[in-house]
C-alpha positions in Angstrom: 0.5 0.0 -0.1 2.8 2.7 1.2 4.7 2.1 -2.7 1.2 2.7 -4.2 1.2 6.5 -2.3 4.4 6.3 -3.4 4.1 6.0 -6.9 1.0 8.2 -7.3 2.4 10.8 -4.9 5.3 10.8 -7.6 3.3 10.5 -10.2 1.6 13.9 -9.1 5.6 15.5 -8.5 6.7 15.3 -11.9 3.7 16.0 -13.3 3.5 19.6 -11.7 7.4 20.6 -12.0 7.2 20.5 -15.9 7.7 16.8 -16.4 8.3 15.9 -20.4 4.9 13.8 -21.6 5.0 10.5 -21.7 5.3 8.8 -24.8 2.3 8.6 -27.0 2.2 6.4 -30.1 0.6 7.6 -33.4 -1.3 4.5 -35.1 -2.4 5.0 -38.8 -6.2 5.7 -39.4 -8.9 4.8 -41.3 -9.2 8.0 -42.5 -5.6 8.9 -42.8 -5.1 5.8 -45.5 -7.9 7.0 -47.7 -6.2 10.3 -47.9 -3.5 8.3 -49.5 -5.7 6.3 -51.3 -7.2 10.0 -52.9 -3.9 11.4 -53.5 -2.7 8.6 -55.2 -6.2 8.1 -57.6 -5.2 12.0 -58.1 -1.6 11.5 -58.9 -2.7 8.6 -61.4 -6.0 10.3 -63.1 -4.2 13.5 -63.6 -1.4 11.5 -65.0 -3.1 9.2 -66.4 -1.9 5.8 -65.6 -3.0 2.3 -65.8 -6.4 0.8 -63.6 -3.9 0.7 -60.1 -3.5 -1.7 -57.1 -3.3 0.2 -53.5 -2.1 -1.5 -49.9 -2.3 0.1 -47.3 -0.8 -1.4 -44.6 -0.4 -0.2 -40.2 3.2 0.2 -39.1 2.3 -3.9 -37.6 2.5 -5.0 -41.3 -1.7 -5.4 -41.0 -3.7 -4.6 -43.5 -5.6 -1.5 -42.7 -7.3 -0.4 -46.6 -6.7 -2.0 -49.9 -8.5 -1.2 -52.6 -8.0 -2.5 -56.9 -8.7 -0.1 -59.5 -11.6 -1.2 -62.2 -9.1 -2.7 -64.5 -6.3 -3.0 -62.4 -4.3 -6.4 -63.2 -5.2 -9.6 -61.0 -1.3 -9.4 -60.9 -1.0 -5.7 -59.2 -2.9 -6.4 -56.1 -0.6 -9.2 -54.7 2.5 -6.8 -55.9 0.9 -4.0 -54.2 0.4 -6.3 -50.8 3.4 -6.5 -50.8 5.1 -3.6 -51.4 3.3 -1.9 -48.4 3.9 -4.3 -46.2 7.6 -4.6 -47.0 7.6 -0.3 -46.5 5.0 -0.6 -43.9 7.7 -3.2 -41.4 11.1 -1.8 -42.8 10.1 1.6 -42.6 11.4 2.3 -45.6 10.4 2.8 -49.3 11.2 -0.6 -51.4 13.1 1.8 -53.9 15.5 2.3 -50.9 16.0 -1.2 -49.7 16.8 -1.8 -54.1 19.8 1.0 -53.2 20.9 -0.9 -50.3 20.5 -4.4 -51.3 22.5 -2.8 -54.8 25.3 -0.5 -53.3 27.8 -3.0 -53.9 26.6 -4.5 -57.1 29.5 -7.6 -56.6 27.3 -8.4 -53.9 24.5 -7.7 -53.4 22.9 -9.0 -49.8 19.8 -11.0 -50.8 17.5 -8.8 -49.2 14.9 -9.4 -52.3 15.0 -13.0 -51.5 13.5 -12.8 -48.0 9.8 -14.1 -48.1 7.7 -11.6 -48.0 9.9 -8.5 -48.6 10.3 -6.7 -52.2 12.9 -4.7 -53.6 10.6 -3.9 -56.4 9.8 0.7 -56.3 6.4 1.8 -55.5 5.9 0.8 -51.7 6.9 4.0 -49.5 6.9 4.6 -46.1 4.0 6.3 -43.7 4.8 9.1 -42.1 3.0 11.3 -39.5 3.3 15.0 -39.6 5.9 14.9 -36.4 7.8 11.8 -38.4 6.3 9.4 -36.6 6.2 6.2 -38.6 2.9 5.1 -39.3 2.9 2.3 -41.9 3.0 1.7 -46.1 1.6 1.9 -48.6 2.4 -0.1 -52.1 0.6 0.9 -55.1 1.2 -1.6 -58.4 -0.4 -1.2 -61.8 2.0 1.0 -63.8 5.2 1.7 -64.2 7.5 1.5 -60.9 8.7 4.9 -61.9 5.2 5.6 -61.1 3.9 3.4 -58.1 6.9 5.2 -56.3 5.0 8.5 -57.6 1.6 8.2 -56.8 2.3 7.0 -53.4 4.9 9.6 -52.0 0.9 11.7 -54.1 -0.6 10.3 -51.2 1.8 10.9 -48.6 1.1 14.5 -49.7 -2.5 14.4 -49.6 -2.6 12.8 -46.1 -0.3 15.1 -45.2 -2.7 17.6 -46.4 0.5 19.7 -48.2 
């Protein structure tokens, strides 16, 4: 009982002397995921891209939202999922992983051979306005450089840029 009282008093004193706020983990919301997709769709329409598949994952690698546009190839759905999940759990764009993989062209690391991971461009890591990692956004169906640009456009939409 005395221990609990000491903890309670200490927490009150800490709060009163201006102690830093406790760590708060931000999580990817469904609204944010919808903004990612909307920004990507707007970019795709403006740039007349082929139909896309888009997969949004939270930082733990759990699916948050998936959308396959009319006419998108079935294989694009699989690629969108693996790109999004890779970016979510690594905290890096899949193109960044590719750069790491082939930094030494004579001795690639083998990142692309890990189950459930890809180094194909089109997966982008998603961070909050404060910089906290929220997840990953995978886009597939257009040329890889456009997939990534579409993902970046989604992040800009989500952040209100």
